N, C-alpha and C positions, 0 to 999 in steps of 0.2 A: 300791123294787121288791123282792118276796119271790124269793129265789134259794136254791138247794140246791147243796152241793157234791157233786162225783163224780169218779171216776176215769176218765180218757180210755181206751178200749179201742182206738178207731181214730182215728189223727191227723186232727184237723180244724182250719181257720183259726179264729182268735179274731175274734169279731163286733166288736171294737173296733179292735185295732190291725192285724189281718190276718195276723199270723204264725202258723205252725203250732203248735198244743197237741200236744205229743208223747206217744207212748204211755206210760201209767203215770203220767202227770202228774195233779195235781189241778186241776180247773177249776170253773167255776161256771156253772149253767145257770139262766136266768130260768123261773120257774114260769108266768108268764103267756105269754110270747112264744117260749119255748124258746130264746133268744139264749145261745150258749155263748161263754165268754170266760176269758181268765187270771184268776186271783185278784187279780194285781197291777194289772189293767186296769178292776176293778170301780168306782172312783172317776170313770173317764172315761165310764163307762157312761151313754147318754142316759136321762133318768128324767121323766116317766114313760114306759113302753113302750107300743107299739101292741099289744094281744093278737093273736094269730095267728088268722086265719079258721078257723072250726070245719069248713067244708065238706071241703076236700081241698087238698093240693098240686097243683101244675101237673103235667101228665104229662111224661114225659122226652122224648116227641116227640109231634108231631101238626101239624095245619095251623094257621094263624095264628089262626083264630077261637077255638080251644081255649085260647089264652092272653089272649084279648081280654076287657076287662071288660063288663058287660051294659048299660052307659050309653054314650052317644056322648060323644066321639070313641072308636072302637073301637080304641085303641092299648093293646097289652100293657104293664102296668106295668114290666115288665123294660126294654122298649125306652125308654120314658119315662125311667125312672131313669138308664140308661146315657147317653142323649142330654143329659139335664140336667147330668150330672157332667162330660161332656166340654165342654160349653158354659160350664160355670162356671170350670174350669181347664184346659181343653186348647187353647184357640183361639190359643195362643202357642207350641204344639209343633210343631216341623218334622216333617213326613212323617206327620201325623196319618192313621190308618187305614192307612197304606202301611207303617210301621215296626211289626213284630210285638212283641206283649207276651209275657212268659214262658208258655210253653204250659201247663206245671203249674198255674200261678196262674190262668190263662184257665179251665181245666178246672174247678179247685176253686170259683172264683166263679159260674161258670156253674151249676154242680151246687147250690150254696148257694141262689142266686136262684130256681131252677126248685123246689127243695125248700121254699122258704119261702111260696109261693103268693102271697097278696096282700099280706103285712107283709114287704116287703123290707129286708134289712140296709142300713145306709148304705154307700155306696161311697166315701165320703170317706176312709176308713181304707186304700183302695187306693193305694199310693205311686205307681205307674207308671201314668200315665193311658192308656198303650198296652195295659195289661191291659184296662181298661174296653173300650176299642175292640174288643179282641179278642173280649171277651164277646159283644157286641152281634153282631160279624160271625158268631161261631161259632153263637149262637141262630138267626139267619136262615139260615145255611147248614144247620143241622139240622132245619129244617121239612120235613114230608113232601112239602110242594108249595111253590114259591118264590111270592113276592108277586105276580108275574106267573103266573096260574094256567096249568096245561098247556092248557085249553080256549081261552085266549086269547092264548096264546104267538104264534101266527101273525098274529093281528090286530095285536098290538104292532110286531112285525117290520114288517108293511107300513105300518101308520100312521106308524112312525118313518122311512119312505122306503126300508127295506131290501127289496129285490125278491128275494133269493136264493131263498126257498122258495114263491114265489107265482106263478111263471111269467113273470117279467119285468115289463115296464111294464103290460101288460095285466092281468096277476094283480092287481097292485097297484090299478089302477083298479077291477077288479072287486070286490075286497075293500072298497074304500072304499065303492062302492055297496051293499054288503050291510051295512056297519057304519052308514053314515049314508045312509038312503033318500033319494033325489032329489039326491044330489051330483053335481056334474059329472063327466064322464069325462075331462077334460082331465088332462093329466100333472100330478102333484102338485107344487106350489111348497112354499116353507117354511111359508107361512100355511095352505095346505090340509093340510099334515101335521101341524101343531099342532092344528088343528080335529079331524082325525081321532084324533089322539092323546088328546086331551081326552075324546072320544066313548068311545074303549076304556077309558080310565082309569075312567070313570063305570059302566062294565059290570063291573068287579071286585066280588067280594064285599065288603060294607062294611068288614070289618076290614082286609082287603088295601088297599082304597082308602084308608081313613084313615091306616093306618100308612105307606103309600107317601107320602101327603101330608106327614105329620109328619117323615119322613127326608128328602124333597126340601128341606123348608124348612131342616132341619138341615144338609144337605150344601151348601146354597147358601151358609150362613154360614161354613162351613169353606172353601169355594172363594174367599170373599172376604177371607180372613184373610192378609195378607201374610206372617206368620210361619210359617204352616202349609205354605206351598209346596205346596199341593195344589189345582190348577185343575181345571176341570170335566173335562178330559181324564183327568188322573191319577185323579180319583175314580171316573170311568166304568170305568176299567181294573180297579179294586179292586171296585167294586159291580155291575158287570155281570153276572158269572157268579152272584152271590149273589141279586141282586134279580129278574134275568130268567130265568136257568136255562135249560133246555130245554122241549121240548115233551112229554116224558115222563119218567117216573121212572128209566129205564134207556136212556140215549141210546147210540147206537153211538159208536165212536171218530171215525168220520168227522163225525157230527153234532156231536160236541163240538168238533172242529177247526173246523168251519164257522160253528158258532155263537159262538165267542169275539168276533170282531169285531162281529158283529151285535148281540150282548148290550151291549158297549160303546156302540154307536151309540145303541141305545134309551134307555140311562141319560143319555147325553148330551143328547138329545132331550127327555128328561123335565125335565131340569135347565134346559133352555132356556125352558120354559113359564114363563108369568108367576106370580109368588109369589102373587098375589092369587087365581089358579085353586086352588092348593094349600090357601090359608086357608080357601077356602069349604068345605072338608071338615072341617077341625080347629078352626076358630074364629080369630079375629083374635089372641086373647090365647092364647099357647101355655102360659102360666103356669098355666091352669086344669087343665093335664094332670099338673101335678108332684104326686107323691104326697105327702101330708101325714102 
């Protein structure tokens, strides 16, 4: 691969080993994909490289659809790559997604991945898998709108059996009638909650729906790993605020306090849905999503 030497003005991580290239040091940059690396790491650099897309890098912030590909399933490559790396070498790690990664490394790698656009650097050079988990969580937290959109927030709470913001049991039944025309007004049991929840999921924007499906299948794998010690309850506590969020971008302190247990309950109910339901959105073979 054609490379050119340069002097580093702003410290950046090496694309091969992940260690920071310090100010004033000589580094090498690929003329095709713009990968930056230590001179000593040149022999370990993968070849040939994938040229960087010419359109533009991803925005620093936006809604999920801004980061999604143009073809289905509409799961952002950053999400796919993080999940693939975690499933490759992280399912034996205790406290996956609960144990934090080094904050500085999480920020650096998130910035690199967003700047890279579609040609993502390999995450295999990130020594600590908790950093990769942190990048995924930080990306989802940084969206302008959570995967459960503001407009469907109340519908998800009600479909999950949470009565708080919908006026008690009657509010829950009334919303079910709105979401599923012709539904019975009997108080919801588990099966009816699942039906309502599946219906509300199908109303999400396509990118949100596909990404939620991809993440649910991933989190189910994590929950079933005895080494991770992260059951559905633990994962719901971690991902509730991130995936479900609030009904607006600027919730009141009271809403934040009241929403926390509801968010966890929604994620727990989502994880209780049949895996085949989620596979219907992203396909049976998730390997099709792995970037090449």
